[in-house]
Structures are given as structure tokens and as C-alpha cells.
C-alpha positions in Angstrom: 8.3 -4.9 -11.2 7.5 -4.1 -7.5 5.9 -6.0 -4.7 4.5 -4.4 -1.8 3.3 -5.3 1.8 -0.2 -6.8 2.3 -1.5 -3.6 3.9 -0.3 -1.3 1.1 -3.5 0.0 -0.4 -4.5 0.4 -4.1 -4.5 4.2 -3.5 -0.8 4.0 -2.2 0.1 1.9 -5.3 -1.4 4.4 -7.6 0.4 7.2 -5.8 3.7 5.4 -6.4 2.7 5.3 -10.1 2.0 8.8 -10.3 5.1 9.8 -8.4 7.0 7.6 -11.0 5.4 9.5 -13.9 6.3 12.9 -12.4 10.0 11.8 -13.0 9.4 12.6 -16.8 9.9 16.3 -16.3 13.3 15.7 -14.7 14.9 13.3 -17.2 16.5 13.8 -20.7 17.0 11.1 -23.2 13.8 9.3 -22.1 11.3 8.8 -25.0 9.0 6.4 -23.0 8.2 6.3 -19.4 5.1 4.4 -18.2 3.8 2.6 -15.1 0.8 0.7 -14.1 -0.9 -1.9 -11.9 0.0 -5.4 -12.8 -3.2 -7.2 -14.0 -1.6 -10.5 -14.7 -2.7 -13.7 -12.9 0.9 -14.8 -13.3 2.4 -11.8 -11.5 4.0 -13.8 -8.5 2.7 -11.1 -6.3 4.2 -8.1 -8.0 1.6 -5.4 -8.1 3.3 -2.6 -10.0 5.3 -2.5 -13.2 7.4 0.5 -14.2 9.0 0.9 -17.7 11.4 3.4 -19.1 13.0 3.4 -22.4 16.5 5.2 -22.6 17.9 6.7 -25.8 21.4 5.6 -24.7 23.5 4.0 -22.0 24.4 7.6 -20.9 20.8 8.4 -20.4 20.4 5.4 -18.2 23.5 6.4 -16.2 22.1 10.0 -15.8 18.9 8.5 -14.5 20.6 6.3 -12.0 22.3 9.4 -10.7 19.3 11.7 -10.8 18.3 12.9 -7.3 14.6 12.9 -8.2 15.0 9.2 -9.2 16.5 8.6 -5.6 13.7 10.5 -4.1 11.1 8.5 -6.0 12.8 5.3 -4.9 12.7 6.4 -1.3 9.0 7.2 -1.6 8.4 3.7 -3.2 10.2 2.1 -0.1 8.2 4.2 2.4 5.0 3.1 0.6 5.7 -0.5 1.6 7.9 -2.0 -1.0 9.0 -5.5 -0.2 10.7 -6.6 -3.3 11.6 -5.6 -6.9 13.0 -6.9 -10.0 15.0 -4.7 -12.3 16.2 -5.6 -15.8 18.2 -3.3 -18.0 18.3 -4.6 -21.6 19.7 -3.5 -24.8 17.1 -4.0 -27.5 18.4 -5.7 -30.6 18.1 -3.9 -33.9 17.3 -7.1 -35.8 
């Protein structure tokens, strides 16, 4: 989840989401990658939600080292990112 400066426009937020979606072509082991504007009234000011599902811990590690991921992160910061929450979870099979 990402929070941006007050003067970050919706157009800029949508560009961040598009940039995130473009990572898809640079990743392996990623069956699910989505992003969108947060429509919750309980968002605590976080405007954008980005979600990735990895097939394995190794795919997550490869993503973290990926230069396109780093370029996307830099673009997000340049677009006015103030704060973010990241959670990496392992989904239970039960």
C-alpha cells in the first residue's frame, strides 16, 4: 500500500499503477500481479494498492533483486511517495 503527497494527481497515481503492471513482462514465477486505486474509506490515506503473488520464495528474492523492480520503485518515489506498507506472507494451505 502506498501513500503519496497531497499534490500528487490521480493521473500520476494511475501512471504508477501502469508502471507497476509493466513489471509483468520482466518477472518469472509470478502468476498474479495487480494494482489499483484504494477505494476504501478505511484506507488511512493510502491511495494505491499493489499486489503480487509469487510461486516461491526464490521468485520473491529474484523480484527483490530485479533492476526493473528497482526502476519502478524509483519512479514511485519520484511520483511523490510519502509512505508505504509492505507485507510478505506465506499463504497457508489449510
